[in-house]
Structure formats: structure tokens, C-alpha cells
C-alpha positions in Angstrom: 49.5 -201.6 56.1 48.4 -205.5 55.9 47.8 -206.8 52.0 44.7 -208.0 51.0 44.4 -211.1 49.9 40.9 -213.5 48.8 39.5 -215.4 46.4 36.8 -215.2 43.9 34.6 -217.7 43.6 31.3 -218.2 41.1 29.2 -220.8 43.3 31.8 -223.4 44.1 34.1 -222.5 41.1 37.6 -220.4 41.9 37.8 -217.5 39.4 40.8 -215.9 40.6 43.3 -215.5 43.3 44.0 -211.8 44.3 46.4 -210.2 46.4 47.1 -206.2 46.7 50.3 -206.1 47.6 53.3 -203.2 48.4 51.2 -201.2 50.4 48.3 -201.7 48.4 49.6 -200.5 45.2 50.3 -203.0 43.1 48.3 -206.5 42.2 48.8 -210.0 41.7 46.2 -212.3 40.2 45.9 -215.9 39.1 42.9 -216.1 36.6 41.8 -220.1 37.2 38.7 -219.2 34.5 38.5 -216.2 32.8 35.0 -216.3 31.7 32.2 -213.6 31.9 30.5 -212.6 34.1 31.8 -215.0 36.4 35.2 -213.7 36.5 35.0 -210.2 37.4 38.6 -209.6 36.5 38.2 -210.8 32.9 39.7 -209.0 30.2 42.0 -206.1 30.5 44.6 -205.0 33.1 43.8 -205.3 36.8 45.1 -202.4 38.7 44.3 -202.1 42.1 41.9 -198.9 41.4 39.8 -201.9 39.2 40.1 -204.6 42.6 39.0 -201.5 44.8 36.0 -200.8 42.3 35.6 -204.4 42.6 35.1 -205.0 46.1 33.2 -201.7 46.6 30.8 -202.8 44.3 29.9 -206.2 46.4 29.1 -203.4 49.1 26.1 -201.0 50.1 26.1 -198.2 48.1 28.0 -194.9 50.0 25.3 -192.6 49.7 22.3 -194.8 51.1 20.6 -193.2 54.5 20.6 -196.4 56.2 24.6 -197.1 56.2 25.5 -196.0 59.4 22.9 -198.5 60.8 24.0 -201.1 58.4 28.0 -200.7 59.6 26.7 -200.4 63.5 25.2 -204.1 62.4 28.1 -205.6 61.3 30.4 -203.8 63.9 32.3 -201.4 61.7 32.8 -197.8 62.5 33.7 -196.9 59.0 33.0 -197.7 55.3 35.8 -199.7 54.3 34.7 -202.2 51.2 37.5 -204.9 51.9 36.2 -205.2 55.9 32.7 -205.3 54.7 33.1 -208.4 52.0 35.2 -209.7 55.1 31.9 -209.9 57.0 29.5 -210.6 54.2 31.6 -212.2 51.6 30.2 -210.1 49.2 27.3 -211.9 48.3 24.8 -210.7 46.6 21.0 -211.6 45.8 22.0 -210.7 41.2 24.4 -213.1 40.9 26.6 -216.3 42.4 29.8 -214.7 42.7 31.0 -214.3 46.2 34.7 -213.9 48.1 36.4 -216.2 50.6 39.4 -215.2 52.4 42.4 -217.0 53.5 41.9 -219.5 56.1 38.3 -219.6 55.9 36.7 -223.2 55.4 33.6 -222.5 54.2 31.5 -223.1 50.7 29.2 -221.9 48.5 26.3 -223.6 50.8 27.4 -221.8 53.8 27.1 -217.7 51.9 24.3 -217.8 49.5 21.1 -216.1 49.6 19.4 -218.3 46.9 19.9 -221.6 44.5 
């Protein structure tokens, strides 16, 4: 089972580096900036469940009627928040937070929906 690794950014500012390891049952996190709302892991213990909730919160809701068509458009066959955000980078209209994965050479200008 692969580990999950990603970096959370607010525009160009790195907020946190996150790794789920040991079959995704443990979390390693480096908080570069500990500000709210920019860092989703501000304050409190960071558990695997908290990381999963964060990832799922950056995706379309499970109950949406158009979800099957959305997943098909992404080239996915099942609802998996980590796989979804690997494609969408977790970008949402409401804020400037996004997710970058190891090996990616992208910036906010490459993923942003708005200025």
C-alpha cells in the first residue's frame, strides 16, 4: 500500500508537508506556517482521519447526482479523495488553498481558478 504524500499551499506559500505512512495509519507533518485559515492543519493533533477529512473536503460531495459523470470525466472509476485531488489539486473557488504532489513543478498560476 503506497503512502500518501503532498504539500498544502495557500497561493505560493507552503503551509504544510503531509505524509500518511505505515499503511496510512500514521501521519508525519511539517507545519511551515501555522495560520488559520491558510493552514488546514492549524492547531490540534493531526490524525489520519483529519487528513482524510481534509482531502475529502477538497472534492465534490459523495451524494451529488452528477458524481458518476464527474468521476468519469476525471478518468476515475471510484470515489477516492486522494486520487481526485491528484487530478484537481484540491482547488476550489472559495479559497486559495491547493495541493501539490511530489515531483510536480507547478505553481499557483498553473492551478488557480481566480486571482
